[in-house]
C-alpha positions as CSV (number, residue, x, y, z in Angstrom):
1,M,0.2,0.1,0.0
2,T,1.0,3.8,-0.5
3,R,2.3,4.6,2.9
4,V,0.5,7.0,4.9
5,S,2.2,10.5,6.3
6,G,2.9,10.4,10.0
7,V,2.2,13.8,10.4
8,T,-1.1,14.0,8.7
9,G,-2.0,10.8,8.6
10,R,-3.2,11.5,4.8
11,T,-1.6,10.1,1.6
12,R,0.4,13.1,0.3
13,V,-0.4,13.0,-3.3
14,V,1.7,15.5,-5.8
15,V,-0.4,15.8,-9.1
16,T,1.2,17.0,-12.2
17,G,-0.6,18.9,-15.0
18,S,-2.9,19.5,-12.2
19,D,-4.7,22.4,-14.3
20,G,-5.6,19.8,-16.9
21,L,-8.9,18.5,-17.6
22,I,-8.4,15.0,-15.3
23,G,-6.4,17.2,-13.0
24,K,-9.1,19.4,-12.1
25,M,-11.0,16.5,-11.3
26,A,-9.1,14.7,-9.0
27,L,-8.1,17.8,-7.3
28,D,-11.8,18.8,-7.0
29,A,-12.5,15.5,-5.8
30,W,-9.6,15.2,-3.5
31,R,-9.2,18.5,-1.8
32,G,-10.8,18.1,1.5
33,D,-10.8,14.4,1.2
34,P,-9.6,13.0,4.4
35,R,-7.6,10.5,2.6
36,Y,-5.2,12.4,0.9
37,D,-3.3,15.7,1.2
38,V,-3.5,16.4,-2.5
39,V,-0.7,19.1,-4.3
40,G,-1.3,20.6,-7.4
41,L,1.8,21.1,-9.7
42,A,1.2,23.2,-13.3
43,R,3.5,25.2,-15.2
44,K,1.2,28.5,-14.7
45,P,-0.1,29.9,-11.6
46,G,-3.8,29.3,-10.8
47,P,-6.1,28.0,-8.6
48,Y,-5.4,24.4,-9.4
49,A,-1.8,25.1,-9.2
50,D,-0.1,24.9,-5.0
51,I,3.5,24.4,-7.1
52,V,4.4,25.9,-10.2
53,A,7.0,24.1,-12.1
54,D,7.7,22.8,-15.5
55,I,8.3,19.2,-15.7
56,V,11.2,19.8,-18.2
57,N,13.0,20.7,-14.9
58,L,14.2,17.8,-13.1
59,D,15.9,19.9,-10.2
60,L,12.5,21.7,-9.5
61,L,10.5,18.3,-9.5
62,V,13.0,16.7,-6.9
63,D,12.5,19.7,-4.8
64,A,8.1,19.3,-5.7
65,F,8.3,16.0,-4.8
66,Q,10.1,16.0,-1.4
67,G,7.8,14.4,1.4
68,A,5.2,13.1,-1.2
69,D,4.1,9.4,-1.0
70,A,3.0,8.9,-4.3
71,V,3.0,11.1,-7.9
72,V,0.1,10.9,-10.1
73,H,1.4,12.0,-13.5
74,L,-0.9,13.4,-15.8
75,A,1.3,16.6,-17.4
76,A,1.5,16.2,-21.0
77,T,1.1,17.5,-24.5
78,S,-2.1,15.7,-25.1
79,A,-3.4,16.2,-28.7
80,V,-2.8,13.2,-30.7
81,E,-1.6,15.0,-33.7
82,S,1.3,16.6,-31.5
83,A,4.4,17.6,-33.4
84,W,7.6,16.1,-32.2
85,E,9.0,19.1,-30.5
86,D,6.0,19.2,-28.1
87,V,5.8,15.2,-27.7
88,L,9.8,15.5,-27.0
89,N,9.8,17.9,-24.5
90,S,6.6,17.3,-22.4
91,N,6.1,13.7,-22.9
92,L,9.6,12.2,-23.0
93,I,11.9,14.2,-21.4
94,G,9.1,15.4,-19.0
95,T,8.3,11.8,-18.2
96,Y,11.9,10.8,-17.6
97,N,12.0,13.5,-15.3
98,V,8.9,12.9,-13.0
99,F,10.4,9.2,-12.5
100,E,13.8,9.9,-11.9
101,A,12.7,12.7,-9.4
102,A,10.3,10.4,-7.7
103,R,13.2,8.1,-7.2
104,R,15.3,10.9,-5.9
105,A,12.8,11.9,-3.6
106,G,11.9,8.6,-2.5
107,V,8.3,8.5,-3.9
108,E,6.7,5.1,-3.0
109,R,4.4,5.1,-6.5
110,V,4.0,6.9,-9.5
111,V,0.6,6.6,-11.5
112,F,1.1,7.3,-15.0
113,S,-1.9,8.7,-17.0
114,S,-0.7,6.6,-20.4
115,S,-3.3,6.2,-23.2
116,N,-5.1,3.9,-25.6
117,H,-3.4,5.4,-28.3
118,A,-0.1,3.3,-27.5
119,I,-2.2,0.6,-29.2
120,G,-4.2,3.2,-31.3
121,T,-3.5,1.2,-34.8
122,Y,-5.5,-1.7,-33.8
123,E,-8.3,0.9,-33.7
124,T,-7.8,2.8,-37.0
125,E,-7.4,-0.4,-38.9
126,N,-10.6,-1.8,-37.9
127,A,-12.7,1.3,-37.7
128,P,-15.7,1.8,-37.8
129,D,-16.9,-1.9,-38.0
130,L,-15.1,-2.0,-34.2
131,F,-17.4,0.2,-32.7
132,E,-20.7,-1.9,-33.4
133,L,-22.3,-3.6,-30.7
134,D,-21.9,-7.2,-32.0
135,D,-18.2,-7.0,-32.7
136,Q,-16.6,-9.4,-30.4
137,R,-13.0,-8.0,-30.8
138,V,-11.0,-6.9,-27.7
139,W,-7.6,-6.2,-26.8
140,D,-6.0,-6.5,-23.5
141,H,-2.9,-5.4,-21.6
142,T,-0.8,-8.1,-23.5
143,A,-1.4,-6.6,-26.8
144,E,1.6,-5.4,-28.7
145,I,2.5,-1.7,-28.8
146,R,1.2,-0.2,-31.9
147,P,1.0,3.7,-31.8
148,D,-1.1,5.6,-33.9
149,S,0.9,8.5,-33.5
150,L,4.2,10.6,-32.0
151,Y,1.5,11.0,-28.9
152,G,1.1,7.3,-28.9
153,V,4.7,6.5,-29.2
154,S,5.2,8.6,-26.2
155,K,2.7,7.0,-24.2
156,A,4.4,3.6,-24.8
157,Y,7.3,5.3,-24.1
158,G,6.3,6.4,-20.4
159,E,5.2,2.6,-20.0
160,A,8.3,1.5,-20.7
161,I,10.2,3.8,-18.5
162,A,7.9,3.1,-15.4
163,R,8.5,-0.6,-15.9
164,Y,12.3,0.4,-16.1
165,Y,12.0,2.2,-12.5
166,V,10.0,-0.8,-11.2
167,D,12.6,-3.3,-12.1
168,H,15.6,-1.2,-11.5
169,H,14.7,1.3,-8.7
170,G,12.3,-0.4,-6.6
171,L,9.5,2.2,-7.7
172,K,5.8,1.1,-8.0
173,A,4.0,2.3,-10.7
174,C,0.6,2.0,-12.6
175,C,0.0,2.6,-16.1
176,L,-3.8,3.6,-17.0
177,R,-4.2,3.5,-20.9
178,I,-7.0,6.3,-20.6
179,G,-9.9,6.2,-22.8
180,G,-12.0,9.2,-23.8
181,T,-12.4,11.4,-20.7
182,R,-14.7,14.4,-21.5
183,G,-15.5,17.6,-19.2
184,K,-19.4,18.1,-18.8
185,D,-19.0,21.1,-21.4
186,D,-17.3,19.3,-24.0
187,P,-19.8,18.6,-26.7
188,V,-18.7,15.2,-27.2
189,N,-19.4,14.3,-23.6
190,P,-22.4,11.8,-24.0
191,V,-24.6,14.2,-21.9
192,N,-24.2,16.7,-24.8
193,L,-23.6,14.3,-27.7
194,W,-26.8,12.4,-27.1
195,K,-29.0,15.4,-27.6
196,P,-32.1,15.0,-29.9
197,E,-31.1,18.1,-32.2
198,F,-28.1,15.7,-33.3
199,D,-30.1,12.6,-34.1
200,H,-30.1,13.3,-38.0
201,D,-26.2,14.5,-37.8
202,P,-24.2,11.9,-39.6
203,E,-21.0,13.2,-38.3
204,K,-22.3,13.1,-34.7
205,L,-24.0,9.6,-35.1
206,A,-20.6,8.2,-35.9
207,T,-19.0,9.9,-33.0
208,R,-21.9,8.6,-30.7
209,K,-20.6,5.0,-31.8
210,R,-17.1,5.4,-30.9
211,M,-18.1,7.2,-28.0
212,R,-20.5,4.4,-26.5
213,A,-17.1,2.4,-26.5
214,V,-14.2,4.6,-25.4
215,W,-16.1,6.9,-23.0
216,L,-14.4,6.9,-19.4
217,S,-17.0,9.1,-17.0
218,P,-15.3,11.5,-14.6
219,R,-16.5,10.1,-11.6
220,D,-14.8,6.5,-13.4
221,C,-11.9,8.3,-14.0
222,V,-10.9,9.6,-10.6
223,Q,-11.8,6.2,-9.3
224,L,-9.7,4.6,-11.7
225,L,-6.7,7.3,-10.1
226,E,-7.7,6.1,-6.5
227,R,-7.2,2.6,-7.1
228,G,-3.9,3.0,-8.8
229,L,-2.8,4.9,-5.5
230,A,-4.3,2.2,-3.3
231,T,-3.3,-1.2,-5.2
232,E,-0.5,-3.2,-3.6
233,H,0.8,-4.6,-6.6
234,D,4.4,-3.2,-7.7
235,W,3.4,-3.2,-11.3
236,V,0.0,-2.4,-13.2
237,L,-0.8,-1.6,-16.7
238,C,-4.6,-1.9,-17.8
239,Y,-7.0,0.2,-19.4
240,G,-9.7,2.6,-18.2
241,I,-13.0,3.0,-19.8
242,S,-16.4,3.0,-18.2
243,N,-19.0,0.2,-18.5
244,N,-19.7,1.1,-21.7
245,P,-22.2,-1.8,-23.9
246,R,-19.4,-2.0,-26.4
247,R,-15.7,-2.1,-25.1
248,F,-13.0,-3.1,-27.5
249,W,-10.6,-2.4,-24.7
250,D,-10.3,-4.9,-22.2
251,I,-11.3,-3.7,-18.4
252,E,-11.3,-7.1,-16.7
253,H,-7.6,-6.5,-15.9
254,A,-8.2,-3.6,-14.2
255,K,-11.1,-5.0,-12.2
256,A,-8.8,-8.0,-11.1
257,M,-5.6,-6.2,-10.0
258,L,-7.1,-3.0,-8.6
259,G,-10.5,-3.8,-7.8
260,Y,-12.0,-1.2,-10.6
261,D,-15.5,-0.7,-10.2
262,P,-17.0,1.4,-13.0
263,Q,-20.0,3.2,-12.3
264,D,-21.1,4.8,-15.7
265,S,-22.0,3.5,-19.1
266,A,-22.5,5.4,-22.2
267,P,-26.1,5.1,-23.8
268,A,-26.4,1.8,-25.5
269,E,-28.6,3.3,-28.6
270,I,-27.2,5.5,-31.3
271,I,-30.7,6.7,-31.8
272,P,-32.5,6.5,-28.6
273,D,-35.9,4.4,-29.4
274,R,-34.7,3.3,-32.7
275,G,-31.4,1.5,-32.0
């Protein structure tokens, strides 16, 4: 288990990228939670940045991680089409710095936000048939790495460096291949995407088919992070999606290894009452 701070009785968690979508979800959920002493780290000042630091600066990260029990590493360039320069700095150098700083600071565990794009070519090769409810194809944590972009490459790299620090430096790591997490105001959030005015929009209907397979609700996303922090396993690699009616990424491994229990689901019907 992640050790508990002897001073506060709570697990001290530093969240990198705390001003991003998932970072805000985590801080909103954990501030005031008696289980956690949560610290947000971001590049720019703001209400979600308790520490202002860029993950490309190793020395600043070592200082920021002092006294932490765990790090939830969310900071990254997140666009799938990100250019090499952005991927290099934020997702390669920055991710190395996070794990190395965790080692130097004596952090016990890192929960790393990986991505389905580490194996995204399986999806691009098989879409859109893959999104149909009667399609039986599923990829689990043993699938061969097949990135669909330099962003996907960077996430596969992050998983590899996590494993290296587990095997050679005694760190504990949980790598979560996050699915389609969307904020409440995002037009692709199922709450918005399934509005009746979009029932005859072919592009929206196509997006609905994919989203009903890949959605990870904010509630389930936060739960998954929490299970990653709490697991007794030294190493876990699994997918993160909600209990959707179509799932081509396996979540049984997350259930078995982490006790993940998704509470939400995307709608089954592409056009309500019409299938």
